[in-house]
C-alpha angles and dihedrals in degrees: 000000000000112000115224113238091222143314092277093057114087118236087230128018127181111190115195092321118186123177120192113180093186133350087269100039119068119186104175128013118206097314121181120182136158117200117191123223115270096019129125112224124183124201113214128187145109121289106282094030093114103259098129091039091055093049092051092055092062094064092030098248079134126030121212122249086220136356129041139272118207129188113197089339097311116120101228091204093064101052124093139177115352093005091057092047090050091049092051091049087060092054116067121200131206118189134204093242097043096232093221124156100248101204096056130070127273088246094055091048090055091047090053089066087071096055092105090065095048132076119238131002124304119216112185132005096273092059089073118089114262091243090058092049091050091049090049091051090050090052093049087052090052091055092045099253106104090119090056096051096115097038119111108260095228090061092060124094120256093258091049091049090052090051089053088051090052091051090049090054092047095053087075087064091230125188091205127045122195118197121187110200091320095177101035093108097040133094117248096262093050091044091054090048093051094047091046090054092048091049093051095045094045089055095044094048097031086236120177108230125194110183137173117216140167098198108088095196091056092046093053091048096048108034134081087197137020123213115191121204129196125174091347095308134106108247099164133031115166145131112275088230089066095052135078127195095257094055094043089052089063088074085073101035092050089063090061095053107281112133117211123171094192095079113090136194123223093278089061096238115139111247128199092222100196088063096034095118139001116262113270127207100250143353134205126220 
């Protein structure tokens, strides 16, 4: 787990981060954000607005073209080797499509999340230390799946598979959890279950959660704070308590030509979003 340098140091800091994939494809455009420890932040925006790109900068799956990304005060762009592995163990990741190994049990999938802390390969559940197996069982219990521990993962429902994926991320004992559209492929009941579990665990563990979503109603119910992205820029940064669905929807409608001065960026200055920035040649997701 990453140890926070102190209460005044954000869990995540992006300082003037720009990501240009090619001269014609811009992913992020001069983004600065501070995310406090223990908060739940949701990124909203159309496909191509930069949500996934931003998430992947936090654990250095992407590196910025300019600017810096810090996790608990550590510049992720400066670490290498063991330091980078240690940093990534402190940052859990949950994906839209689960990324489980289907032909092994839920329990073994959760155990596999701890491979970075073990030496040598592990083939089969019983190759993991007993302490890891016990921890994995405890985590499956926390997500309501203890009774499914030995069931093949590909026989579970989508919502159950996502809960296994959450347990797998938690076995790393992260201080930061990234979630990229974790309920996009789930039905409403399963989506509510998954987000309820993430809310409870984030509160119990004081876990910092940075999540991308498309569903505004889920975002408002889950988040402490909403960050809206458009064309790789932050166009909204506000407490979820201060937003309603109609106003949050303007993050999307503004991109199609609707101007609305009521949306604000972090600095609190009203922005006419339809004219927020000149059109650029290409944008990454």
